[in-house]
Residue, then its C-alpha position, 0 to 999 in steps of 0.5 A: x051905663x048904657x049908651x044913648x042913640x039918636x035914630x033919625x030918618x030924613x027926606x031933604x027937600x033942599x040940599x044946599x039949605x040943609x048944609x046950614x043945618x049940618x053946620x049948626x048941629x055940629x055945635x050941639x054934637x061937639x058940646x055933647x060928645x056925639x059920635x056919628x055912626x051912620x049919616x046917609x049912604x047906601x041902605x036897604x029897606x026890607x020892610x015898611x016905609x023909609x026915608x032917603x037919609x038915615x042917621x045914627x048918632x051915639x052919646x054917652x047915655x040916653x040922658x046925654x042924648x036927651x040933653x043934646x036934643x033939647x039944648x038951645x044949640x040943637x033947637x036952633x039947628x032943628x029950626x033950620x032943619x025943618x025949613x029944608x027937610x022932613x023926618x023923624x028922630x027917636x032917642x033910644x037907650x043902648x043894650 
């Protein structure tokens, strides 16, 4: 079965407040076996528009990625994130 991934691009408005999101999202990520492949760090933007923070998270399957995103644990974390950051999250199936 192909793995599932979250691809997120985020601009953080309040770095101190965003720490609360990081702590809260860990509950969901631990529950669903998430593996952080990229979180922040250096990047190159050869095309299009971008955001300051880029994140790739791996899950056992697209269904697991979906279940994590829609879980009560992540929805609580998401509410915190939306106070301190703006961005997009895409769930994709691996090759």
